[in-house]
N, C-alpha and C positions, 0 to 999 in steps of 0.2 A: 369737274364739270367746268365746260367754258361757256357764260354766257354772255353776251355782247346785245343790251338794247338799251335807250334812250334812259326809260322812265322802270324804276320797279316798285313791287306791291308784294307784300307779307313779303314768304322768303322765293320767291317768284321774280324771276328780271324779267317783268312784258313791256310794251309799249303800248300807249295809251296814247292817242291824238286826236286832235278836233280835228283841226282842219290846218294845211301847211298855209304859211303869208299870204304863198303866190299857188294859183293853179294853176297844174303845167300845161301849156298850149296843147293839142288834142291833135292829132294828121287822122285824114279818115281814113276807115277801112277800108279795104278794095272792095271789090263786088264778087258776088261769089263764082262770076266766069273769068272771073281775072285769078282767084283764088285758083281755082281747078288748070287756067292754062299753065299757071307756074309750080303745078304740084308735082314731084320726084315719082316717077315709077314705082309704085307700090311694089313690096317684095312678099308672097303670098308665104307663109308661114309653115305648112304642110302643103307644098306642091300637087300632091299624090291623093290630097286629100286630108284632112285634119280627123283628129281621132275622135270618135264621139257624136260627129256629125250626123245630123240628122236630114238632111238633104243637100244638092249641090248645088244652092243659092245663093250669090254676092251674100245672104246674112250665113251662112255656113263655111265661110272662108275667110278666116282673120290672119290679117296682113299689115306687116310695119312700110312706113313711108320715111326712108333714108334722106336729109337733110344736112348733107355735109357740105361746111361754106369752102370756098376755092382758094380761102387761106386759114389756117385754123391757127389761132394765139393758144391753144394745148393739147394736148395729148388726150387730155380727160374728155366725157360723152355722155349725155346723158339720154335715157328711155324715160319718154314723155307718154301719159297714162292717162288721158282724158278721164271726167268724171262720168255720172249719167243713171247712178241711182241700179246699178247694173241694168238698166232696162233700154237703154241708149249711151253711145257716145257723144258727148260737148268736145266734138274733134274741130273744133273751128277755133272758137278761143282758148279752148283748154287743150290743144293740141298743135295746131299748126301754126297757130300765131303763140306761143312757146316757144319752139322751134325755132321759126323764125327771129325771135326775141334771144334765143342762143347762137345762133348762127352769128349777127351782128357783132357779137362781142368773140367770134373768132371760134365756136363751139358746135362740134355735133350735134347731133338731136336725131330720134327715131322714134316715129310718135308710132304708138301701137292702137291700131282699130282691131278691138276683139268683140267676141261673142259675147251678147247678153240673152237674157230673158227671151223666150223660154228657157236657155238653155239653163242649167243650173250646174252646182259645184261637180267637178272638178273642173270642168270647163273655162269656166274666167282663169282659173289659176292656173290652169297648164298653157293657156293662151300667151298668158305673163311669162311665165317660167319659161316656156320656147321664145319668146321675144328676148329677153334678157338673154340664154343662152347663145340665141343665133348673132347677136349684137357682139358678145364675147370669142363666139368661136368665129368670127371675120373680122378681127380687129385687124388685123394688118391688113386687110382690103382697103380700111378708112382710113388706115395711117392714124388707129386710136390705143390706146394702154389698156389691154385689159382687164387690169388691175387697177382701175382708174375710168371705171362704167358706175353712173349714179340710175336713178330712179325719179323721175315728178311725176305725182300722181295728186288731183286734185279731186274731192266729195270723195263718192266712192273708188274712183280711180286713185286715193291715197289712200283707199285700204287694200285693194289689191298692192299697189307697191307696198305696204307698209308690211303685207303678207310675204311676200318676195325679200323686204329686210329682215324681221322677226323668225321666218321656217327657213329661208332658203330654200336647199335641196328636197327638203322636206313638207312642202307646202299642198304639193298633191301629187299622186301617183304618177310615175314614168308611164307615156302613153304604150298601148298594148305592144304597138311596134315602133320603137324606139332606133333613133341613127347616130350619127357621131355628135350631131347637135347637141342632143340632149345628155353627153358626157362632161359638157362645161355648167362652170358654176352660176346656179339661178342665183344666188343673192348680190346685192347688187353694193359698191361699195360707198355710197353716199346716200341720203336719200331729201326731199325738198318734198311737202307735205303741205298742200294748201286746203283751209278750212275740211280735212277729212274725216272720213269715215272712220273710226277705229273700232270702235266695241260693236259684237254683235248679241250685246244682252241689254236687256232691258233696266233702268231708265235712258241711261246713254245711246243704245242703238238708234241708228236711223230705221225705220220699222221696213221701210222701202228695199232699203238694200240689201236687209239679214232675209227678208221673206224671196227678194227674187236672186239670192247666190246659195240659202240654205234647205230652201221651200214653206211655204205656212206654215207649217208643225214642226220648227227645226229640233235635231235633236239635240238633246242640252250638252252633250262633248262637245257636239261640234261650234255650239256657241261658242263653249269656251274656249274653244282651239283657236276661233278666229275673231275673238274679243285681244287685239293686238297687245291692247297693254297689258297682257295677263303672261304673256311671252317673250317681254323683252330678256335679252341676257348681253352678259360681254361682248358676243360673238354682233351684236344689233349694230349696222353700219351707223356711223353721225348722222345727225338730221336736225333742219331746221323746218321750222313749225310757224304758218302764219293764220289769224283765224282772228273772228271776229267774236266778240261776245256777244252781241246780240242774235247772232245766227238763230233762225227760226226751224230750219230744215233740219243741221246737223248739231249738236248742241255741243258747246265748246269747251264741255268735260271731255269729249273724245281727244280734242289737243293736249289739255290739262293732264289728264290720265297718262297720256304715252309721254307728254315731256317728264314728267315726276318719275316715270319708270324709268325711262332715261339714265338721269340722274338718280336712279338708286343703285343702276347696272353703271353708273360711272362711266357713261356713252357720252361724247360729248355732242351738245346738243342746244338747237338756239331758237328760243319759241319768241313771237311777235304776236300779242294780241288785242286789236284797237279795239276800242269804246265805240262801236258802230254796230249799225245791223244789217249782214248782207251774207247772203251764201251763194258762191257759182261766178262771182266776176271777173275770175282768169285776172288779168292782170291791172283789171281795176283801173282805166285806163277813164271811164266813164265817171269815175266819182272819185274825186279829186280828193276828203279825205282818208280814203285808202290808196293812192296812186303811187303812193311811196314805198311800196315793200316791193316791188322791185328794188328799188334802189338796195336795201338791207338786204336782199338777197344776194343783189353783184358784190357786197362787200364781204358775206360771209363766204361766199364760194373764193373769194383772191384771198381773204383771211387762214380760209383750210387748204390754201393751195392749190385748189379745182380751177382757178382762173390768174394769169399770170397780172399782177398791176398794172403792166404796160397793154394790157386788153384794148383792143377799139372800147370808146364809151360807152355807158348804155346808149341805146336807142330810143327816138324821139316817141313819147307817150300817141296810141292810137286809140280811138274809139276800136268797139268789140269785134271779133270776127263774126260773123252767126254762126251757132252755136252747130249747124250741119249745114254745109254749100247746098244750095242747091244746087239738082244735077248729078252726086257725089253717090258712089254706093259702095256699101260695105255693112259689116255685121249690124254697127252700132247703130245704123241710120233711125232716126227718130221717129219719122211715120212707120215704121217695123212694128206689129203688136209685140 
């Protein structure tokens, strides 16, 4: 187990930080119109209709946004899965902003816009599996290595990401009508989990995510299956975790329990827990106390050789993008029920 952190507490290596000596200067976030103008064309995961779709509106059509930098520093790529409690996609600051952060360092990124409530399992998980399989099966077209594809999930997106990591091809059944894409492996090669939902069982569970995914009265076996800390094994991908001790939305125990499970399974893992209270800040550019975590992530990516040492430098700290840019359509639109 390789742990790289500045501070330590008990038997786990954590990062406890009050505030940096100098607050990083911020650049303004683009307007929603500027975000939409510069978005890549989406790729619909099922062009002829998604499995389990209950309609034919924008909310029923999961899609990927491929962010491919003109010059890549690495053959690795990342599938980005925004959070939102399985009720919406925080695709601005936990999707597009993450992708551009990766692009600035020469990394290809693919942002998933997946279906949410009132959809239930297996739909959300199938969308995530299909996205990973699409990227892997089209790796040659994007100039990336199909064996170097990670996943970056935040909050409930962290639950979906970690579900791919611990369950792989067994996370959800194949759609009734499968194709060649569905033959690709759905398990990522590494994981980045930001303040993730991990457990579907009390007391650690985020109840909103649990109910939105599994229903108001979930089956106990399904709760256990998708309490991903219980499903870690030696095949689980190496993982970077970031959380805050005072998170009052998703208890920090989600990250702690997942880290401990990784350690017991001898899976390389790095955990950074900040002595702060926050949930959902993305790259956290507006919070000086937390704005150092992207640098720690970059260091980990370099250490694990997903990013070369001579990659372009860390991009400037930015204010958060809007959670859902006005004018954007898709399954995770915040205003949808």
